[in-house]
N, CA, C and O of each residue as an XYZ file, in Angstrom:
432
protein
N       0.810     -1.179     -0.019
C      -0.015     -0.007     -0.004
C       0.839      1.266      0.005
O       0.491      2.272     -0.613
N       1.944      1.194      0.709
C       2.822      2.377      0.769
C       3.377      2.766     -0.567
O       3.529      3.949     -0.874
N       3.677      1.774     -1.355
C       4.201      2.049     -2.663
C       3.179      2.612     -3.605
O       3.491      3.405     -4.493
N       1.920      2.181     -3.396
C       0.799      2.668     -4.206
C       0.587      4.181     -3.984
O       0.343      4.930     -4.929
N       0.684      4.600     -2.737
C       0.529      6.032     -2.454
C       1.703      6.868     -2.989
O       1.529      7.985     -3.478
N       2.859      6.303     -2.880
C       4.004      7.084     -3.411
C       3.938      7.090     -4.945
O       4.340      8.073     -5.568
N       3.458      6.053     -5.538
C       3.269      6.075     -7.001
C       2.220      7.138     -7.403
O       2.432      7.899     -8.347
N       1.122      7.174     -6.693
C       0.111      8.179     -6.972
C       0.653      9.561     -6.749
O       0.377     10.466     -7.536
N       1.396      9.744     -5.725
C       1.966     11.060     -5.394
C       2.933     11.463     -6.486
O       2.918     12.619     -6.909
N       3.768     10.561     -6.959
C       4.672     10.882     -8.067
C       3.943     11.172     -9.362
O       4.348     12.060    -10.112
N       2.904     10.459     -9.631
C       2.099     10.760    -10.860
C       1.470     12.147    -10.733
O       1.485     12.924    -11.688
N       0.917     12.462     -9.555
C       0.327     13.768     -9.337
C       1.327     14.881     -9.504
O       1.028     15.896    -10.135
N       2.496     14.713     -8.957
C       3.497     15.789     -9.079
C       3.951     15.926    -10.519
O       4.203     17.033    -10.995
N       4.059     14.787    -11.221
C       4.446     14.868    -12.620
C       3.379     15.551    -13.461
O       3.712     16.276    -14.399
N       2.091     15.337    -13.145
C       1.006     16.008    -13.844
C       1.020     17.513    -13.542
O       0.772     18.322    -14.436
N       1.300     17.881    -12.324
C       1.375     19.319    -11.961
C       2.529     19.959    -12.707
O       2.391     21.075    -13.208
N       3.686     19.270    -12.796
C       4.857     19.802    -13.454
C       4.518     20.007    -14.930
O       4.892     21.033    -15.497
N       3.826     19.070    -15.564
C       3.522     19.191    -16.933
C       2.510     20.288    -17.221
O       2.481     20.822    -18.329
N       1.694     20.627    -16.260
C       0.724     21.690    -16.427
C       1.434     23.093    -16.377
O       0.944     24.074    -16.937
N       2.554     23.131    -15.713
C       3.253     24.392    -15.581
C       4.121     24.707    -16.758
O       4.730     25.776    -16.798
N       4.205     23.809    -17.732
C       4.958     24.039    -18.946
C       4.251     25.160    -19.756
O       3.024     25.140    -19.847
N       4.958     26.099    -20.325
C       4.324     27.163    -21.079
C       3.517     26.616    -22.265
O       3.811     25.542    -22.788
N       2.539     27.345    -22.659
C       1.584     26.943    -23.668
C       2.226     26.599    -24.981
O       1.806     25.651    -25.645
N       3.220     27.334    -25.368
C       3.868     27.181    -26.661
C       4.599     25.842    -26.783
O       4.818     25.357    -27.893
N       4.979     25.239    -25.647
C       5.693     23.997    -25.683
C       4.859     22.763    -25.490
O       5.415     21.671    -25.380
N       3.572     22.880    -25.444
C       2.721     21.740    -25.223
C       2.675     20.826    -26.408
O       2.374     19.643    -26.250
N       2.956     21.311    -27.572
C       3.010     20.437    -28.715
C       1.843     20.762    -29.719
O       1.338     19.897    -30.435
N       1.470     22.043    -29.712
C       0.402     22.493    -30.654
C       0.990     22.530    -32.072
O       2.158     22.860    -32.280
N       0.183     22.200    -32.977
C       0.630     22.137    -34.391
C       1.129     23.544    -34.832
O       0.504     24.551    -34.499
N       2.243     23.604    -35.573
C       2.791     24.947    -36.013
C       1.856     25.753    -36.901
O       1.887     26.984    -36.888
N       1.036     25.068    -37.663
C       0.054     25.763    -38.485
C      -0.887     26.598    -37.641
O      -1.314     27.682    -38.040
N      -1.200     26.078    -36.478
C      -2.147     26.825    -35.581
C      -1.502     28.138    -35.174
O      -2.177     29.167    -35.165
N      -0.215     28.138    -34.837
C       0.499     29.332    -34.495
C       0.519     30.327    -35.671
O       0.327     31.528    -35.481
N       0.754     29.808    -36.885
C       0.775     30.672    -38.083
C      -0.580     31.321    -38.276
O      -0.664     32.516    -38.557
N      -1.646     30.540    -38.126
C      -2.954     31.070    -38.253
C      -3.284     32.090    -37.224
O      -3.921     33.105    -37.505
N      -2.831     31.808    -35.987
C      -3.030     32.723    -34.902
C      -2.334     34.055    -35.129
O      -2.900     35.116    -34.868
N      -1.083     33.987    -35.623
C      -0.340     35.217    -35.976
C      -1.016     35.973    -37.090
O      -1.072     37.202    -37.065
N      -1.545     35.234    -38.098
C      -2.292     35.922    -39.215
C      -3.488     36.590    -38.700
O      -3.792     37.698    -39.142
N      -4.225     35.984    -37.762
C      -5.380     36.613    -37.207
C      -5.035     37.848    -36.401
O      -5.723     38.865    -36.478
N      -3.958     37.753    -35.622
C      -3.547     38.917    -34.854
C      -3.123     40.074    -35.757
O      -3.412     41.234    -35.465
N      -2.433     39.751    -36.860
C      -2.051     40.808    -37.803
C      -3.257     41.419    -38.474
O      -3.318     42.635    -38.657
N      -4.242     40.574    -38.851
C      -5.455     41.058    -39.469
C      -6.216     41.908    -38.504
O      -6.810     42.910    -38.902
N      -6.219     41.539    -37.231
C      -6.898     42.367    -36.200
C      -6.263     43.753    -36.078
O      -6.962     44.764    -36.009
N      -4.937     43.782    -36.054
C      -4.221     45.026    -35.936
C      -4.528     45.943    -37.172
O      -4.736     47.148    -37.024
N      -4.548     45.360    -38.330
C      -4.867     46.116    -39.536
C      -6.290     46.628    -39.509
O      -6.557     47.769    -39.888
N      -7.208     45.778    -39.058
C      -8.575     46.226    -38.950
C      -8.774     47.381    -37.967
O      -9.506     48.337    -38.224
N      -8.097     47.247    -36.848
C      -8.134     48.346    -35.834
C      -7.545     49.625    -36.388
O      -8.089     50.706    -36.158
N      -6.435     49.523    -37.118
C      -5.837     50.725    -37.723
C      -6.752     51.391    -38.756
O      -6.882     52.615    -38.802
N      -7.387     50.542    -39.590
C      -8.355     51.022    -40.599
C      -9.535     51.645    -39.938
O     -10.031     52.666    -40.415
N     -10.019     51.071    -38.839
C     -11.166     51.616    -38.156
C     -10.834     52.982    -37.535
O     -11.662     53.893    -37.521
N      -9.599     53.097    -37.023
C      -9.191     54.405    -36.457
C      -9.143     55.460    -37.568
O      -9.602     56.586    -37.378
N      -8.585     55.092    -38.729
C      -8.534     56.019    -39.853
C      -9.940     56.477    -40.281
O     -10.185     57.662    -40.507
N     -10.830     55.519    -40.381
C     -12.172     55.816    -40.806
C     -12.888     56.706    -39.741
O     -13.611     57.637    -40.095
N     -12.679     56.411    -38.475
C     -13.232     57.251    -37.383
C     -12.707     58.681    -37.503
O     -13.493     59.624    -37.412
N     -11.385     58.872    -37.709
C     -10.868     60.181    -37.832
C     -11.391     60.886    -39.091
O     -11.627     62.094    -39.069
N     -11.569     60.151    -40.169
C     -12.165     60.727    -41.397
C     -13.557     61.204    -41.171
O     -13.920     62.306    -41.583
N     -14.348     60.385    -40.517
C     -15.772     60.760    -40.190
C     -15.827     61.974    -39.310
O     -16.704     62.826    -39.453
N     -14.863     62.051    -38.378
C     -14.820     63.205    -37.449
C     -14.448     64.470    -38.244
O     -15.043     65.524    -38.018
N     -13.508     64.389    -39.141
C     -13.099     65.541    -39.965
C     -14.297     65.965    -40.825
O     -14.568     67.160    -40.947
N     -15.009     65.020    -41.412
C     -16.181     65.322    -42.263
C     -17.233     66.037    -41.432
O     -17.833     67.013    -41.883
N     -17.452     65.553    -40.228
C     -18.453     66.205    -39.327
C     -18.031     67.629    -38.978
O     -18.851     68.546    -38.990
N     -16.773     67.804    -38.672
C     -16.246     69.121    -38.412
C     -16.408     70.106    -39.566
O     -16.788     71.261    -39.375
N     -16.108     69.617    -40.766
C     -16.263     70.440    -41.983
C     -17.674     70.741    -42.241
O     -17.978     71.872    -42.620
N     -18.610     69.788    -42.063
C     -20.017     70.082    -42.278
C     -20.521     71.087    -41.258
O     -21.288     71.982    -41.614
N     -20.106     70.964    -39.976
C     -20.502     71.907    -38.968
C     -19.990     73.327    -39.309
O     -20.729     74.301    -39.170
N     -18.751     73.434    -39.744
C     -18.207     74.723    -40.104
C     -18.944     75.387    -41.258
O     -19.225     76.586    -41.239
N     -19.254     74.555    -42.283
C     -19.972     75.085    -43.455
C     -21.415     75.522    -43.091
O     -21.893     76.556    -43.556
N     -22.101     74.700    -42.241
C     -23.425     75.064    -41.839
C     -23.422     76.299    -40.961
O     -24.351     77.103    -41.036
N     -22.398     76.476    -40.125
C     -22.300     77.670    -39.319
C     -22.113     78.904    -40.177
O     -22.767     79.926    -39.973
N     -21.190     78.794    -41.164
C     -20.953     79.911    -42.079
C     -22.199     80.268    -42.869
O     -22.490     81.446    -43.074
N     -22.937     79.258    -43.313
C     -24.170     79.452    -44.072
C     -25.200     80.110    -43.223
O     -25.879     81.021    -43.696
N     -25.362     79.690    -41.956
C     -26.326     80.296    -41.053
C     -25.958     81.741    -40.756
O     -26.848     82.590    -40.702
N     -24.675     82.056    -40.561
C     -24.256     83.433    -40.321
C     -24.510     84.268    -41.559
O     -24.940     85.414    -41.426
N     -24.273     83.769    -42.724
C     -24.534     84.564    -43.936
C     -26.065     84.775    -44.128
O     -26.477     85.879    -44.485
N     -26.871     83.792    -43.911
C     -28.345     83.963    -44.009
C     -28.807     84.993    -42.975
O     -29.644     85.843    -43.277
N     -28.269     84.917    -41.768
C     -28.633     85.878    -40.741
C     -28.306     87.317    -41.218
O     -29.140     88.220    -41.153
N     -27.038     87.488    -41.704
C     -26.664     88.796    -42.145
C     -27.547     89.324    -43.306
O     -27.901     90.503    -43.329
N     -27.882     88.481    -44.223
C     -28.760     88.901    -45.341
C     -30.113     89.331    -44.798
O     -30.639     90.375    -45.184
N     -30.682     88.517    -43.891
C     -32.006     88.834    -43.372
C     -31.904     90.110    -42.470
O     -32.823     90.929    -42.454
N     -30.816     90.259    -41.751
C     -30.672     91.462    -40.922
C     -30.555     92.724    -41.757
O     -31.116     93.766    -41.419
N     -29.805     92.612    -42.868
C     -29.634     93.800    -43.768
C     -30.998     94.123    -44.344
O     -31.365     95.297    -44.405
N     -31.765     93.124    -44.770
C     -33.070     93.348    -45.353
C     -34.016     93.990    -44.292
O     -34.800     94.883    -44.610
N     -33.918     93.512    -43.042
C     -34.764     94.082    -42.012
C     -34.401     95.562    -41.746
O     -35.271     96.419    -41.586
N     -33.108     95.815    -41.708
C     -32.642     97.202    -41.428
C     -33.108     98.118    -42.587
O     -33.590     99.229    -42.363
N     -32.946     97.608    -43.848
C     -33.367     98.426    -44.985
C     -34.867     98.732    -44.921
O     -35.311     99.833    -45.249
N     -35.611     97.749    -44.499
C     -37.089     97.953    -44.403
C     -37.413     98.899    -43.286
O     -38.333     99.704    -43.435
N     -36.709     98.854    -42.162
C     -37.018     99.747    -41.066
C     -36.532    101.181    -41.336
O     -37.124    102.142    -40.844
N     -35.486    101.313    -42.094
C     -34.956    102.599    -42.404
C     -35.494    103.177    -43.747
O     -35.264    104.331    -44.109
N     -36.220    102.292    -44.442
C     -36.812    102.681    -45.729
C     -35.719    103.102    -46.657
O     -35.836    104.152    -47.288
N     -34.659    102.341    -46.778
C     -33.563    102.626    -47.710
C     -33.807    101.880    -49.019
O     -34.026    100.669    -48.999
N     -33.776    102.558    -50.128
C     -33.961    101.908    -51.404
C     -32.628    102.014    -52.169
O     -31.918    103.009    -52.027
N     -32.300    101.036    -52.946
C     -31.055    101.134    -53.749
C     -31.141    102.254    -54.770
O     -32.206    102.559    -55.305
N     -30.008    102.844    -55.018
C     -29.896    103.941    -55.990
C     -30.169    103.360    -57.408
O     -29.673    102.290    -57.761
N     -30.920    104.052    -58.149
C     -31.270    103.617    -59.516
C     -30.085    103.712    -60.439
O     -29.984    102.927    -61.382
N     -29.172    104.655    -60.204
C     -28.049    104.834    -61.114
C     -26.949    103.790    -60.914
O     -26.432    103.236    -61.884
N     -26.597    103.527    -59.665
C     -25.443    102.604    -59.444
C     -25.819    101.338    -58.672
O     -25.039    100.386    -58.664
N     -26.938    101.297    -58.051
C     -27.309    100.141    -57.292
C     -26.874    100.118    -55.857
O     -27.221     99.196    -55.119
N     -26.104    101.134    -55.435
C     -25.681    101.195    -54.056
C     -26.776    101.686    -53.154
O     -27.618    102.495    -53.541
N     -26.746    101.164    -51.908
C     -27.812    101.561    -51.018
C     -27.608    102.934    -50.412
O     -28.582    103.647    -50.171
N     -26.428    103.304    -50.171
C     -26.150    104.632    -49.521
C     -25.112    105.328    -50.358
O     -24.228    104.699    -50.939
N     -25.230    106.622    -50.412
C     -24.181    107.480    -51.018
C     -23.614    108.384    -49.968
O     -24.343    108.984    -49.178
N     -22.361    108.474    -49.965
C     -21.691    109.385    -49.014
C     -21.148    110.606    -49.792
O     -20.444    110.489    -50.795
N     -21.509    111.731    -49.280
C     -21.070    112.997    -49.889
C     -20.067    113.636    -48.990
O     -20.258    113.696    -47.776
N     -18.988    114.122    -49.573
C     -17.960    114.784    -48.663
C     -18.545    116.011    -48.051
O     -19.377    116.707    -48.632
N     -18.075    116.254    -46.842
C     -18.459    117.487    -46.143
C     -17.657    118.634    -46.631
O     -16.435    118.538    -46.741
N     -18.286    119.684    -46.917
C     -17.578    120.888    -47.366
C     -17.394    121.780    -46.142
O     -18.379    122.225    -45.553
N     -16.199    122.038    -45.766
C     -15.908    122.865    -44.631
C     -15.482    124.224    -45.087
O     -14.647    124.391    -45.976
N     -16.098    125.208    -44.430
C     -15.720    126.608    -44.581
C     -15.732    127.230    -45.803
O     -15.407    128.414    -45.896
């Protein structure tokens, strides 16, 4: 009986030792490692492309915002000028099309 326990104990310690061996030395087929490396490389490429696309979308959104802001400011200025013209009753000059004419002051 004593030898049976020592045999079991030796087998158990051998199993524990074999479990502590690093994963790469277990005896996995080399093609698996190649496929794993290919997947990791494809993942990195996909992540890089996703970052580029995200940055591109962000730049497009910024450009659209800037253009819409400029358009809104321009529309506001046009409507404000029209409102001021209406409130001041200013009509464009028939000769040149300008709204206002400035005449020099004659001093003395």
